[in-house]
Structure formats: C-alpha cells, structure tokens
C-alpha positions in Angstrom: 54.2 48.7 -52.4 51.6 48.5 -55.1 48.4 49.9 -53.6 46.2 50.2 -56.6 46.1 49.1 -60.3 44.1 50.7 -63.0 44.2 49.3 -66.5 42.6 47.0 -69.1 41.4 43.6 -68.0 43.1 41.2 -70.4 42.3 37.8 -69.0 40.0 36.3 -66.3 40.9 32.8 -65.1 39.4 32.4 -61.6 40.9 33.4 -59.2 43.6 35.1 -61.3 43.4 38.1 -63.6 45.8 39.7 -66.0 45.6 43.5 -66.0 47.5 45.6 -68.5 48.7 48.8 -67.0 50.5 51.0 -69.7 52.0 47.9 -71.4 52.9 46.0 -68.2 50.7 42.9 -67.4 50.1 42.3 -63.8 48.9 38.9 -62.6 46.5 39.5 -59.7 44.7 37.0 -57.5 41.2 38.1 -56.4 38.5 36.7 -54.1 35.4 35.5 -55.9 33.4 38.4 -54.5 35.6 40.8 -56.6 35.7 38.4 -59.5 31.9 38.3 -59.9 31.8 42.2 -60.1 34.4 42.5 -62.8 33.6 44.0 -66.2 34.1 42.0 -69.4 37.7 41.4 -70.7 38.9 44.4 -72.7 37.3 46.9 -70.3 38.9 49.3 -67.9 39.3 48.0 -64.3 40.5 49.5 -61.1 41.6 47.2 -58.2 42.9 48.0 -54.7 45.9 45.7 -54.2 48.1 44.1 -51.6 51.6 42.9 -52.5 53.1 40.0 -50.6 56.9 39.5 -51.0 58.2 36.0 -50.2 61.6 34.5 -50.7 60.3 32.6 -53.7 57.6 34.9 -55.1 56.0 38.3 -55.3 52.2 37.8 -55.1 49.7 40.5 -55.9 46.2 40.3 -54.6 43.4 42.6 -55.8 40.1 43.7 -54.3 37.1 45.6 -55.6 36.9 47.8 -52.5 39.2 49.3 -49.8 37.2 47.5 -47.1 37.8 44.1 -48.7 41.5 44.8 -48.8 41.5 46.0 -45.1 39.7 42.8 -44.0 42.2 40.7 -46.0 45.1 42.5 -44.3 43.5 41.8 -40.9 43.0 38.1 -41.8 46.6 37.5 -42.9 47.9 38.9 -39.6 46.3 36.0 -37.8 48.7 33.1 -37.1 47.9 30.1 -39.3 45.9 32.2 -41.8 47.7 32.7 -45.1 46.7 34.6 -48.2 44.9 31.7 -49.8 42.7 31.1 -46.7 42.0 34.8 -46.5 40.9 34.8 -50.1 38.7 31.8 -49.5 37.0 33.6 -46.5 36.4 36.7 -48.7 35.1 34.5 -51.5 32.6 32.8 -49.2 31.4 35.8 -47.2 30.9 39.5 -47.8 32.7 42.0 -45.5 29.3 42.7 -43.9 28.7 39.0 -43.3 32.1 38.5 -41.8 31.7 41.6 -39.6 28.3 40.3 -38.4 29.7 36.8 -37.7 32.6 38.4 -35.6 30.2 40.7 -33.7 27.8 37.9 -32.9 30.7 35.4 -32.4 29.1 32.9 -34.9 31.7 30.2 -35.7 29.1 28.2 -37.7 29.1 30.8 -40.4 32.9 30.6 -40.8 32.9 26.8 -40.8 30.9 26.9 -44.0 33.8 28.4 -45.8 35.9 25.6 -47.5 39.2 25.1 -45.6 38.0 26.6 -42.3 37.6 24.1 -39.5 36.1 24.7 -36.0 39.4 25.6 -34.3 40.4 28.0 -37.1 37.0 29.6 -37.0 37.1 30.1 -33.2 40.7 31.5 -33.5 39.5 33.9 -36.2 36.6 35.1 -34.1 38.8 35.7 -31.1 41.6 37.5 -33.1 39.1 39.7 -35.0 37.0 40.7 -32.1 37.4 44.4 -31.6 39.2 44.8 -34.9 36.2 43.9 -37.1 32.6 43.7 -36.3 30.7 46.5 -34.6 33.6 48.8 -35.6 33.1 48.3 -39.3 29.4 48.7 -38.7 27.5 46.9 -41.4 25.0 44.5 -39.7 22.4 43.0 -42.0 23.8 45.2 -44.8 22.7 48.5 -43.3 25.3 50.9 -41.8 24.4 52.3 -38.4 24.4 56.0 -37.9 26.5 57.7 -35.2 23.8 57.8 -32.6 23.2 54.0 -32.9 26.9 53.4 -32.7 27.1 55.5 -29.5 24.2 53.6 -28.0 25.8 50.3 -28.9 29.1 51.4 -27.3 27.3 52.5 -24.2 25.5 49.2 -23.8 28.8 47.3 -24.3 30.4 49.6 -21.6 27.6 48.7 -19.3 28.6 45.0 -19.6 26.0 43.7 -22.1 27.3 41.2 -24.7 27.7 42.1 -28.4 24.7 39.9 -29.2 22.4 41.5 -26.5 23.5 45.1 -27.5 22.9 44.5 -31.2 19.5 43.0 -30.5 18.6 46.0 -28.3 19.5 48.6 -30.9 17.9 46.8 -33.8 14.5 48.4 -33.2 15.6 51.9 -32.2 13.3 54.5 -33.6 15.0 56.4 -36.5 16.5 59.7 -35.6 16.7 58.9 -31.8 19.1 60.9 -29.7 21.8 59.0 -27.9 20.1 59.4 -24.5 16.7 58.4 -25.8 18.3 55.4 -27.6 20.0 54.2 -24.5 16.7 54.5 -22.5 14.8 52.6 -25.3 17.5 49.9 -25.5 17.6 49.4 -21.7 13.8 49.0 -21.6 14.1 46.4 -24.4 16.8 44.6 -22.5 14.8 44.6 -19.3 11.9 42.9 -21.0 13.9 40.1 -22.5 
C-alpha cells in the first residue's frame, strides 16, 4: 500500500497530478480542495495517498491532509459510492462542512455536489452518522475542546437530537467545566 508520496510536482491537470519521486512518476487523482492548495509545478509536494487496485487498473488518490484521506476512505465504503463520487464530494465540501452536514443531517448541502441526488445524499447521511460528524469535531470550522465534547455526548445520551445538542453547546462559556456546561446547556434547552 502506498500511504504517502513526497516528491517534485511535475504536472497539474485537474484532477490529476504527476509527482516525481526519485525518478518514478506517479499519476495521482486529487479532490479540488487539495488541488487548490498545491504549490507551483517544480516545487516539492507531499500527499497522503490511497491506492485502489482493480482488475483493470491501479488507481492512486492523493490528499493534502490525513483527515481528507480518512473521510475519502469512509465514503468509498458506502454502497454505491465509488472513488469518483467521493472525490466529487471532497471537491465540493471541506471535511468540516461534510462533518457538520452529517451531524445536523442536512441532505440539502450534499445535493449541491454534482452527481449526488436526494437518495444518495440520504444514504450518505445515514451511513456516515456516528462515523463522521460530532466525532471529527469541527463545527463551523472551530474544533471543540474536551469539555464541550463531553457535554455534547451527555446531551446525546439524555436523548436530545444532534441538532438540539449542538445548538445548546454553541453558546457555552469558554472554560466551563463539564458539569457547569451540562447545567448551562439544559437551561438553554428548557427555554427553547
């Protein structure tokens, strides 16, 4: 398995790159989110990779971050979602946006990605729930600290939906303890 490539970026032809690693040129398909963050041709580049071996081809996919690769791997495990669809999703949404859409179960955000219909979006949300979302933790681009994650998990255990729990912890005072955070969140939920 090829897990990472580090070399000189020779060509950029979206969505494919050619990376020279010690004299061997690797063709790598990347999502547009990775493509836009690449250096100029001739510069050194490092990509996290995923190798797919099929009967008729060996395909190498590259990502700018380990989290992008992890999400790609989760996506291709879903029935009916191939590598091209997974690349399209990562090209149309950041990992944080996808995580938030899964947490809030917002199919409308996935439908905006070319090639994703309503049924596929709903299946993606169902399959990714619990594997992506509150677990990865970036909502609105800001990572939650441990206390906020504990408060969120406590609210979910009490039977509140993901959407209600996220709304309740959004205004938690910074540096709150877990017990204070739960009290604050429960008060906020009782008012709504």
